C-alpha positions as CSV (number, residue, x, y, z in Angstrom):
1,M,0.2,0.1,0.2
2,T,1.4,3.5,-0.9
3,R,0.0,6.5,0.9
4,I,-0.3,9.7,-0.8
5,G,-0.4,13.4,0.1
6,L,-1.9,15.5,-2.5
7,I,-1.3,19.3,-2.6
8,S,-1.8,22.0,-5.4
9,D,-1.5,25.6,-5.8
10,T,0.6,26.4,-2.9
11,H,1.9,29.9,-4.7
12,G,4.8,29.8,-2.6
13,F,3.3,29.6,0.8
14,L,3.6,26.3,2.6
15,E,1.2,25.5,5.7
16,Q,3.6,23.9,8.4
17,S,0.9,21.5,9.1
18,I,1.1,19.8,6.0
19,F,4.4,18.0,7.5
20,T,1.7,16.7,10.1
21,H,-0.8,15.8,7.9
22,F,1.5,14.2,5.5
23,A,3.9,12.2,8.3
24,L,2.3,8.9,7.4
25,C,2.4,9.5,3.6
26,D,5.0,7.5,1.7
27,E,5.2,10.1,-1.4
28,I,3.5,13.7,-1.9
29,W,1.9,14.6,-5.3
30,H,1.7,18.2,-6.1
31,A,-0.3,19.3,-9.2
32,G,1.2,22.7,-9.8
33,D,1.5,25.9,-9.0
34,F,4.6,25.4,-6.6
35,G,5.2,29.2,-6.7
36,S,8.9,28.8,-5.5
37,G,11.7,26.3,-5.7
38,E,12.3,26.5,-1.7
39,L,8.8,25.3,-1.3
40,A,9.5,22.2,-3.8
41,E,12.7,21.6,-1.9
42,A,11.1,21.7,1.6
43,L,8.5,19.1,0.5
44,S,10.8,17.0,-1.4
45,S,13.3,16.8,1.7
46,F,10.4,15.8,3.8
47,K,9.0,13.1,1.5
48,P,9.6,11.7,-2.0
49,L,7.6,14.2,-4.5
50,K,6.5,13.8,-7.7
51,G,5.1,16.8,-9.3
52,V,4.1,19.0,-12.3
53,Y,4.9,22.7,-12.9
54,G,1.6,25.1,-13.0
55,N,1.3,28.5,-15.0
56,I,2.8,30.5,-12.3
57,D,5.8,28.5,-12.2
58,G,9.2,29.6,-13.6
59,R,12.3,28.4,-14.9
60,E,13.6,27.2,-11.8
61,I,10.4,25.0,-11.3
62,R,9.6,24.0,-15.0
63,G,13.5,22.8,-15.2
64,V,12.6,20.1,-12.6
65,Y,9.1,19.2,-13.0
66,P,7.4,18.5,-16.2
67,E,4.1,19.6,-17.6
68,Q,2.5,16.4,-17.3
69,L,3.2,13.0,-15.5
70,V,1.8,9.8,-16.9
71,F,3.1,6.9,-14.4
72,F,1.9,3.6,-12.3
73,C,1.5,3.7,-8.8
74,E,1.2,0.0,-8.0
75,G,-1.3,-1.0,-9.9
76,V,-3.1,2.2,-10.9
77,K,-2.1,4.0,-14.0
78,V,-1.8,8.2,-12.8
79,M,-1.8,11.0,-15.0
80,I,-1.1,14.4,-13.7
81,R,-1.6,17.8,-15.2
82,H,-2.0,21.1,-13.7
83,I,-4.5,22.7,-16.1
84,G,-7.0,20.0,-16.7
85,G,-10.7,20.7,-16.3
86,Y,-12.9,18.0,-14.9
87,P,-15.2,15.6,-15.9
88,P,-16.8,16.0,-18.5
89,K,-15.4,19.5,-19.2
90,Y,-11.8,18.6,-19.9
91,N,-9.7,21.3,-21.9
92,P,-9.0,20.1,-25.2
93,P,-5.2,19.2,-24.8
94,T,-6.3,17.1,-21.5
95,K,-9.1,15.2,-23.3
96,K,-6.3,14.4,-25.9
97,E,-3.8,12.8,-23.4
98,L,-6.6,11.0,-21.6
99,L,-7.5,9.5,-24.4
100,I,-4.2,8.4,-25.2
101,H,-3.0,7.1,-21.9
102,Q,-6.4,6.1,-20.4
103,P,-5.3,6.6,-16.8
104,R,-7.6,5.0,-13.9
105,L,-6.6,8.3,-11.8
106,F,-6.3,11.5,-13.1
107,I,-5.2,14.6,-11.0
108,S,-5.3,18.3,-11.7
109,G,-4.9,21.8,-10.0
110,H,-5.3,25.3,-11.3
111,S,-9.2,25.9,-10.3
112,H,-8.5,26.1,-6.8
113,I,-11.9,24.0,-6.6
114,L,-11.7,21.0,-4.4
115,K,-13.2,18.2,-6.6
116,I,-13.1,14.4,-6.3
117,M,-15.4,12.5,-8.7
118,F,-15.6,9.6,-11.2
119,D,-15.8,9.8,-15.0
120,D,-18.1,7.3,-16.1
121,T,-17.3,7.7,-19.6
122,L,-13.5,7.4,-19.1
123,Q,-13.6,4.8,-16.2
124,C,-11.3,7.3,-14.2
125,L,-11.5,9.0,-10.9
126,H,-10.7,12.7,-10.9
127,M,-8.9,14.7,-8.1
128,N,-8.1,18.3,-7.6
129,P,-7.3,18.7,-4.0
130,G,-8.3,22.5,-4.4
131,A,-5.6,25.3,-3.1
132,A,-3.3,25.1,-0.3
133,G,-1.7,28.3,-0.5
134,R,-2.9,32.1,0.1
135,Q,-3.0,33.5,-3.5
136,G,-6.6,33.0,-5.3
137,W,-10.1,33.2,-4.6
138,H,-10.7,30.2,-2.7
139,T,-11.6,30.7,1.1
140,L,-10.5,27.5,2.7
141,K,-7.1,25.8,2.2
142,T,-7.2,22.1,1.6
143,V,-5.2,19.0,0.8
144,V,-6.1,15.3,0.1
145,R,-4.6,12.4,1.6
146,F,-5.5,8.7,0.3
147,S,-3.9,5.4,-0.3
148,I,-3.5,3.2,-3.3
149,D,-3.4,-0.6,-2.8
150,G,-2.8,-2.8,-5.5
151,E,-5.6,-1.7,-7.7
152,D,-7.8,0.1,-5.3
153,I,-7.5,3.8,-4.7
154,R,-9.0,3.9,-1.1
155,D,-9.1,6.2,2.2
156,C,-9.6,9.3,0.3
157,E,-9.7,12.3,3.1
158,V,-10.0,15.6,2.7
159,I,-8.0,17.9,5.1
160,E,-9.1,21.4,5.6
161,L,-5.8,23.6,6.5
162,G,-8.3,26.7,7.5
163,K,-8.9,29.7,6.3
164,K,-6.6,31.7,3.7
């Protein structure tokens, strides 16, 4: 079993309680808009980190993190992009990539809107952890914690970090 801490849209701000909330996680996945290399370094020094760059990220982040990740976590194919949309309203580049890669789990950020929903058409679970930073129009900072056990995605928890 692999325990994942999912975070997005930190915009250079890292709530210190993340280290407590993600203490039992095996990996942290960041869905873009890190905001700074120092923030990425703090997370990667704490736990193994997978991530994609977001639209606000500069060369420092884009030099390390790609626009899209496609990988297997145990028996689950995962695709992560910062800007993606959600079922069935994916943006055209994301829709194309979803059809090519056919992941069982698609993760995006960007909207600052927490969403966890299943796409019946693509047979794919979509997760957007909302925003963990102080920038943007969201009012509540959120992250998600979940597990992948073989081919099962389970134990999904939304963690509220407080008002921004």
